[in-house]
Jmol script that loads the backbone (N, CA, C; Angstrom):
load data "model"
ATOM      1  N   MET A   1     -25.514 -26.181  38.494  1.00  0.00           N
ATOM      2  CA  MET A   1     -24.353 -25.588  38.709  1.00  0.00           C
ATOM      3  C   MET A   1     -23.125 -25.987  37.869  1.00  0.00           C
ATOM      4  N   ILE A   2     -22.955 -27.238  37.676  1.00  0.00           N
ATOM      5  CA  ILE A   2     -21.998 -27.962  36.865  1.00  0.00           C
ATOM      6  C   ILE A   2     -22.208 -27.349  35.561  1.00  0.00           C
ATOM      7  N   SER A   3     -23.511 -27.483  35.120  1.00  0.00           N
ATOM      8  CA  SER A   3     -23.952 -27.085  33.736  1.00  0.00           C
ATOM      9  C   SER A   3     -23.416 -25.757  33.299  1.00  0.00           C
ATOM     10  N   ASP A   4     -23.516 -24.815  34.222  1.00  0.00           N
ATOM     11  CA  ASP A   4     -23.140 -23.473  34.136  1.00  0.00           C
ATOM     12  C   ASP A   4     -21.533 -23.448  33.887  1.00  0.00           C
ATOM     13  N   PHE A   5     -20.748 -24.159  34.602  1.00  0.00           N
ATOM     14  CA  PHE A   5     -19.378 -24.359  34.631  1.00  0.00           C
ATOM     15  C   PHE A   5     -18.960 -24.702  33.240  1.00  0.00           C
ATOM     16  N   HIS A   6     -19.727 -25.629  32.638  1.00  0.00           N
ATOM     17  CA  HIS A   6     -19.401 -26.377  31.458  1.00  0.00           C
ATOM     18  C   HIS A   6     -19.684 -25.179  30.325  1.00  0.00           C
ATOM     19  N   THR A   7     -20.769 -24.567  30.468  1.00  0.00           N
ATOM     20  CA  THR A   7     -21.138 -23.502  29.487  1.00  0.00           C
ATOM     21  C   THR A   7     -20.112 -22.468  29.457  1.00  0.00           C
ATOM     22  N   LEU A   8     -19.711 -21.973  30.703  1.00  0.00           N
ATOM     23  CA  LEU A   8     -18.693 -21.070  30.960  1.00  0.00           C
ATOM     24  C   LEU A   8     -17.395 -21.555  30.216  1.00  0.00           C
ATOM     25  N   SER A   9     -17.014 -22.738  30.550  1.00  0.00           N
ATOM     26  CA  SER A   9     -15.756 -23.220  29.944  1.00  0.00           C
ATOM     27  C   SER A   9     -15.718 -23.356  28.449  1.00  0.00           C
ATOM     28  N   ASP A  10     -16.928 -23.668  27.961  1.00  0.00           N
ATOM     29  CA  ASP A  10     -17.116 -23.655  26.468  1.00  0.00           C
ATOM     30  C   ASP A  10     -16.913 -22.372  25.931  1.00  0.00           C
ATOM     31  N   LYS A  11     -17.588 -21.180  26.567  1.00  0.00           N
ATOM     32  CA  LYS A  11     -17.289 -19.726  26.028  1.00  0.00           C
ATOM     33  C   LYS A  11     -16.124 -19.440  26.178  1.00  0.00           C
ATOM     34  N   ILE A  12     -15.235 -19.818  27.188  1.00  0.00           N
ATOM     35  CA  ILE A  12     -13.886 -19.449  27.423  1.00  0.00           C
ATOM     36  C   ILE A  12     -13.132 -19.956  26.260  1.00  0.00           C
ATOM     37  N   GLY A  13     -13.383 -21.350  25.906  1.00  0.00           N
ATOM     38  CA  GLY A  13     -12.668 -21.948  24.794  1.00  0.00           C
ATOM     39  C   GLY A  13     -12.952 -21.232  23.457  1.00  0.00           C
ATOM     40  N   GLN A  14     -14.087 -20.898  23.223  1.00  0.00           N
ATOM     41  CA  GLN A  14     -14.522 -20.168  21.956  1.00  0.00           C
ATOM     42  C   GLN A  14     -13.829 -18.792  21.942  1.00  0.00           C
ATOM     43  N   LEU A  15     -13.702 -18.141  23.082  1.00  0.00           N
ATOM     44  CA  LEU A  15     -13.090 -16.846  23.120  1.00  0.00           C
ATOM     45  C   LEU A  15     -11.521 -17.043  22.950  1.00  0.00           C
ATOM     46  N   ALA A  16     -11.047 -18.032  23.445  1.00  0.00           N
ATOM     47  CA  ALA A  16      -9.552 -18.293  23.165  1.00  0.00           C
ATOM     48  C   ALA A  16      -9.340 -18.448  21.717  1.00  0.00           C
ATOM     49  N   ALA A  17     -10.191 -19.276  21.209  1.00  0.00           N
ATOM     50  CA  ALA A  17     -10.004 -19.564  19.711  1.00  0.00           C
ATOM     51  C   ALA A  17     -10.102 -18.484  18.826  1.00  0.00           C
ATOM     52  N   LEU A  18     -11.101 -17.618  19.202  1.00  0.00           N
ATOM     53  CA  LEU A  18     -11.377 -16.449  18.462  1.00  0.00           C
ATOM     54  C   LEU A  18     -10.227 -15.343  18.620  1.00  0.00           C
ATOM     55  N   THR A  19      -9.654 -15.308  19.793  1.00  0.00           N
ATOM     56  CA  THR A  19      -8.519 -14.393  20.014  1.00  0.00           C
ATOM     57  C   THR A  19      -7.348 -14.988  19.292  1.00  0.00           C
ATOM     58  N   GLN A  20      -7.069 -16.082  19.292  1.00  0.00           N
ATOM     59  CA  GLN A  20      -6.065 -16.648  18.331  1.00  0.00           C
ATOM     60  C   GLN A  20      -6.251 -16.390  16.879  1.00  0.00           C
ATOM     61  N   SER A  21      -7.320 -16.619  16.440  1.00  0.00           N
ATOM     62  CA  SER A  21      -7.742 -16.532  15.023  1.00  0.00           C
ATOM     63  C   SER A  21      -7.448 -14.910  14.759  1.00  0.00           C
ATOM     64  N   LEU A  22      -7.920 -14.027  15.564  1.00  0.00           N
ATOM     65  CA  LEU A  22      -7.741 -12.673  15.329  1.00  0.00           C
ATOM     66  C   LEU A  22      -6.389 -12.151  15.332  1.00  0.00           C
ATOM     67  N   ARG A  23      -5.532 -12.898  16.249  1.00  0.00           N
ATOM     68  CA  ARG A  23      -4.072 -12.426  16.191  1.00  0.00           C
ATOM     69  C   ARG A  23      -3.350 -12.992  15.026  1.00  0.00           C
ATOM     70  N   SER A  24      -3.793 -14.006  14.595  1.00  0.00           N
ATOM     71  CA  SER A  24      -3.303 -14.653  13.254  1.00  0.00           C
ATOM     72  C   SER A  24      -3.705 -13.662  12.113  1.00  0.00           C
ATOM     73  N   GLU A  25      -4.800 -13.411  12.137  1.00  0.00           N
ATOM     74  CA  GLU A  25      -5.256 -12.308  10.857  1.00  0.00           C
ATOM     75  C   GLU A  25      -4.499 -11.006  11.079  1.00  0.00           C
ATOM     76  N   ASN A  26      -4.478 -10.517  12.291  1.00  0.00           N
ATOM     77  CA  ASN A  26      -3.731  -9.348  12.395  1.00  0.00           C
ATOM     78  C   ASN A  26      -2.393  -9.307  11.971  1.00  0.00           C
ATOM     79  N   ALA A  27      -1.572 -10.391  12.205  1.00  0.00           N
ATOM     80  CA  ALA A  27      -0.315 -10.669  11.854  1.00  0.00           C
ATOM     81  C   ALA A  27      -0.215 -10.743  10.315  1.00  0.00           C
ATOM     82  N   GLU A  28      -1.134 -11.232   9.755  1.00  0.00           N
ATOM     83  CA  GLU A  28      -1.134 -11.363   8.239  1.00  0.00           C
ATOM     84  C   GLU A  28      -1.491  -9.920   7.634  1.00  0.00           C
ATOM     85  N   LEU A  29      -2.408  -9.239   8.304  1.00  0.00           N
ATOM     86  CA  LEU A  29      -2.713  -7.933   7.645  1.00  0.00           C
ATOM     87  C   LEU A  29      -1.584  -6.802   7.924  1.00  0.00           C
ATOM     88  N   ARG A  30      -0.674  -7.067   8.996  1.00  0.00           N
ATOM     89  CA  ARG A  30       0.420  -6.306   9.090  1.00  0.00           C
ATOM     90  C   ARG A  30       1.358  -6.545   8.183  1.00  0.00           C
ATOM     91  N   LEU A  31       1.711  -7.835   7.797  1.00  0.00           N
ATOM     92  CA  LEU A  31       2.640  -8.347   6.619  1.00  0.00           C
ATOM     93  C   LEU A  31       2.101  -7.579   5.296  1.00  0.00           C
ATOM     94  N   ARG A  32       0.929  -7.721   5.156  1.00  0.00           N
ATOM     95  CA  ARG A  32       0.247  -7.215   3.886  1.00  0.00           C
ATOM     96  C   ARG A  32       0.338  -5.652   3.831  1.00  0.00           C
ATOM     97  N   ALA A  33       0.058  -4.997   4.830  1.00  0.00           N
ATOM     98  CA  ALA A  33       0.289  -3.538   5.003  1.00  0.00           C
ATOM     99  C   ALA A  33       1.900  -3.234   4.630  1.00  0.00           C
ATOM    100  N   THR A  34       2.775  -3.956   5.147  1.00  0.00           N
ATOM    101  CA  THR A  34       4.064  -3.582   5.011  1.00  0.00           C
ATOM    102  C   THR A  34       4.493  -3.816   3.499  1.00  0.00           C
ATOM    103  N   ALA A  35       4.096  -4.946   2.854  1.00  0.00           N
ATOM    104  CA  ALA A  35       4.275  -5.105   1.515  1.00  0.00           C
ATOM    105  C   ALA A  35       3.701  -3.981   0.539  1.00  0.00           C
ATOM    106  N   LEU A  36       2.390  -3.674   0.942  1.00  0.00           N
ATOM    107  CA  LEU A  36       1.705  -2.573   0.273  1.00  0.00           C
ATOM    108  C   LEU A  36       2.439  -1.304   0.376  1.00  0.00           C
ATOM    109  N   THR A  37       2.943  -1.023   1.522  1.00  0.00           N
ATOM    110  CA  THR A  37       3.658   0.324   1.683  1.00  0.00           C
ATOM    111  C   THR A  37       4.833   0.390   0.950  1.00  0.00           C
ATOM    112  N   ALA A  38       5.617  -0.873   0.774  1.00  0.00           N
ATOM    113  CA  ALA A  38       6.866  -0.952   0.044  1.00  0.00           C
ATOM    114  C   ALA A  38       6.520  -0.916  -1.499  1.00  0.00           C
ATOM    115  N   GLU A  39       5.433  -1.336  -1.960  1.00  0.00           N
ATOM    116  CA  GLU A  39       4.910  -1.260  -3.372  1.00  0.00           C
ATOM    117  C   GLU A  39       4.499   0.134  -3.601  1.00  0.00           C
ATOM    118  N   ASN A  40       3.925   0.856  -2.824  1.00  0.00           N
ATOM    119  CA  ASN A  40       3.470   2.106  -2.741  1.00  0.00           C
ATOM    120  C   ASN A  40       4.719   3.080  -3.091  1.00  0.00           C
ATOM    121  N   ALA A  41       5.631   2.869  -2.212  1.00  0.00           N
ATOM    122  CA  ALA A  41       6.951   3.687  -2.348  1.00  0.00           C
ATOM    123  C   ALA A  41       7.649   3.396  -3.725  1.00  0.00           C
ATOM    124  N   GLU A  42       7.689   2.247  -4.140  1.00  0.00           N
ATOM    125  CA  GLU A  42       8.278   1.854  -5.454  1.00  0.00           C
ATOM    126  C   GLU A  42       7.539   2.648  -6.593  1.00  0.00           C
ATOM    127  N   LEU A  43       6.374   2.612  -6.580  1.00  0.00           N
ATOM    128  CA  LEU A  43       5.250   3.123  -7.541  1.00  0.00           C
ATOM    129  C   LEU A  43       5.603   4.647  -7.516  1.00  0.00           C
ATOM    130  N   ALA A  44       5.537   5.154  -6.281  1.00  0.00           N
ATOM    131  CA  ALA A  44       5.695   6.700  -6.157  1.00  0.00           C
ATOM    132  C   ALA A  44       7.225   7.119  -6.824  1.00  0.00           C
ATOM    133  N   ARG A  45       8.147   6.105  -6.568  1.00  0.00           N
ATOM    134  CA  ARG A  45       9.474   6.358  -7.134  1.00  0.00           C
ATOM    135  C   ARG A  45       9.416   6.355  -8.596  1.00  0.00           C
ATOM    136  N   ARG A  46       8.825   5.497  -9.198  1.00  0.00           N
ATOM    137  CA  ARG A  46       8.544   5.196 -10.621  1.00  0.00           C
ATOM    138  C   ARG A  46       8.118   6.422 -11.236  1.00  0.00           C
ATOM    139  N   MET A  47       6.910   6.863 -10.578  1.00  0.00           N
ATOM    140  CA  MET A  47       6.106   8.192 -11.208  1.00  0.00           C
ATOM    141  C   MET A  47       7.163   9.223 -11.241  1.00  0.00           C
ATOM    142  N   GLN A  48       7.813   9.423 -10.122  1.00  0.00           N
ATOM    143  CA  GLN A  48       8.732  10.608 -10.076  1.00  0.00           C
ATOM    144  C   GLN A  48       9.498  10.544 -11.158  1.00  0.00           C
ATOM    145  N   GLU A  49      10.201   9.480 -11.374  1.00  0.00           N
ATOM    146  CA  GLU A  49      11.157   9.145 -12.463  1.00  0.00           C
ATOM    147  C   GLU A  49      10.523   9.645 -13.770  1.00  0.00           C
ATOM    148  N   ALA A  50       9.298   9.097 -14.130  1.00  0.00           N
ATOM    149  CA  ALA A  50       8.641   9.232 -15.338  1.00  0.00           C
ATOM    150  C   ALA A  50       8.415  10.799 -15.327  1.00  0.00           C
ATOM    151  N   HIS A  51       8.084  11.333 -14.261  1.00  0.00           N
ATOM    152  CA  HIS A  51       7.713  13.011 -14.447  1.00  0.00           C
ATOM    153  C   HIS A  51       9.116  13.679 -14.662  1.00  0.00           C
ATOM    154  N   ASP A  52      10.053  13.239 -14.217  1.00  0.00           N
ATOM    155  CA  ASP A  52      11.463  13.934 -14.319  1.00  0.00           C
ATOM    156  C   ASP A  52      11.767  13.720 -15.771  1.00  0.00           C
ATOM    157  N   ARG A  53      11.463  12.597 -16.429  1.00  0.00           N
ATOM    158  CA  ARG A  53      11.960  12.372 -17.771  1.00  0.00           C
ATOM    159  C   ARG A  53      11.044  13.182 -18.778  1.00  0.00           C
ATOM    160  N   VAL A  54       9.653  13.234 -18.407  1.00  0.00           N
ATOM    161  CA  VAL A  54       8.697  13.975 -19.360  1.00  0.00           C
ATOM    162  C   VAL A  54       9.185  15.651 -19.188  1.00  0.00           C
ATOM    163  N   ALA A  55       9.469  15.999 -17.996  1.00  0.00           N
ATOM    164  CA  ALA A  55       9.927  17.306 -17.850  1.00  0.00           C
ATOM    165  C   ALA A  55      11.001  17.754 -18.562  1.00  0.00           C
ATOM    166  N   ALA A  56      12.140  16.623 -18.623  1.00  0.00           N
ATOM    167  CA  ALA A  56      13.284  17.003 -19.386  1.00  0.00           C
ATOM    168  C   ALA A  56      13.077  17.005 -20.893  1.00  0.00           C
ATOM    169  N   LEU A  57      12.250  16.024 -21.284  1.00  0.00           N
ATOM    170  CA  LEU A  57      11.854  16.252 -22.745  1.00  0.00           C
ATOM    171  C   LEU A  57      11.183  17.467 -23.213  1.00  0.00           C
ATOM    172  N   ILE A  58      10.175  17.889 -22.280  1.00  0.00           N
ATOM    173  CA  ILE A  58       9.431  19.229 -22.628  1.00  0.00           C
ATOM    174  C   ILE A  58      10.420  20.407 -22.559  1.00  0.00           C
ATOM    175  N   GLU A  59      11.501  20.460 -21.847  1.00  0.00           N
ATOM    176  CA  GLU A  59      12.476  21.388 -21.811  1.00  0.00           C
ATOM    177  C   GLU A  59      13.292  21.431 -23.221  1.00  0.00           C
ATOM    178  N   GLN A  60      13.314  20.234 -23.788  1.00  0.00           N
ATOM    179  CA  GLN A  60      14.042  20.224 -25.104  1.00  0.00           C
ATOM    180  C   GLN A  60      13.227  20.740 -26.286  1.00  0.00           C
ATOM    181  N   ILE A  61      11.952  20.727 -26.131  1.00  0.00           N
ATOM    182  CA  ILE A  61      11.137  21.326 -27.125  1.00  0.00           C
ATOM    183  C   ILE A  61      11.254  22.698 -27.355  1.00  0.00           C
ATOM    184  N   PRO A  62      11.697  23.288 -28.641  1.00  0.00           N
ATOM    185  CA  PRO A  62      11.912  24.622 -28.738  1.00  0.00           C
ATOM    186  C   PRO A  62      10.626  25.451 -28.462  1.00  0.00           C
ATOM    187  N   ALA A  63      10.768  26.668 -27.983  1.00  0.00           N
ATOM    188  CA  ALA A  63       9.707  27.607 -27.803  1.00  0.00           C
ATOM    189  C   ALA A  63       9.080  27.992 -29.221  1.00  0.00           C
ATOM    190  N   PRO A  64       7.835  28.333 -29.429  1.00  0.00           N
ATOM    191  CA  PRO A  64       7.346  28.793 -30.739  1.00  0.00           C
ATOM    192  C   PRO A  64       8.123  29.995 -31.219  1.00  0.00           C
ATOM    193  N   GLU A  65       8.713  30.832 -30.647  1.00  0.00           N
ATOM    194  CA  GLU A  65       9.455  31.912 -31.137  1.00  0.00           C
ATOM    195  C   GLU A  65      10.572  31.508 -31.802  1.00  0.00           C
ATOM    196  N   GLU A  66      11.191  30.530 -31.101  1.00  0.00           N
ATOM    197  CA  GLU A  66      12.528  29.870 -31.692  1.00  0.00           C
ATOM    198  C   GLU A  66      12.236  29.183 -32.973  1.00  0.00           C
ATOM    199  N   GLN A  67      10.979  28.526 -32.994  1.00  0.00           N
ATOM    200  CA  GLN A  67      10.678  27.814 -34.313  1.00  0.00           C
ATOM    201  C   GLN A  67      10.479  28.731 -35.405  1.00  0.00           C
ATOM    202  N   LYS A  68       9.860  29.973 -35.214  1.00  0.00           N
ATOM    203  CA  LYS A  68       9.591  30.802 -36.208  1.00  0.00           C
ATOM    204  C   LYS A  68      10.902  31.447 -36.748  1.00  0.00           C
ATOM    205  N   GLU A  69      11.936  31.760 -35.823  1.00  0.00           N
ATOM    206  CA  GLU A  69      13.217  32.259 -36.256  1.00  0.00           C
ATOM    207  C   GLU A  69      14.057  31.310 -37.096  1.00  0.00           C
ATOM    208  N   GLU A  70      13.870  29.987 -36.834  1.00  0.00           N
ATOM    209  CA  GLU A  70      14.624  29.045 -37.530  1.00  0.00           C
ATOM    210  C   GLU A  70      14.146  28.791 -38.952  1.00  0.00           C
ATOM    211  N   ALA A  71      12.944  29.017 -39.007  1.00  0.00           N
ATOM    212  CA  ALA A  71      12.145  28.939 -40.240  1.00  0.00           C
ATOM    213  C   ALA A  71      12.543  30.011 -41.296  1.00  0.00           C
ATOM    214  N   VAL A  72      12.904  31.200 -40.779  1.00  0.00           N
ATOM    215  CA  VAL A  72      13.344  32.349 -41.650  1.00  0.00           C
ATOM    216  C   VAL A  72      14.622  32.216 -42.261  1.00  0.00           C
TER     217      VAL A  72
END
end "model"
wireframe off; spacefill off
backbone 0.3
color backbone group
């Protein structure tokens, strides 16, 4: 009977240690997820900025008809 209590006590101790370990890992993963979300937002902003710059440059390129008129 005492042996059963010791076994149960050991298992409860293991469960408590595992629970603490998982809580710690979960907290780290939340921090990482937050950092990755911020990084993703920054990269999306930079991509939009690059897209806007390329679009502005494309609008500055004369159309083919305009090029022919200028050559004449």
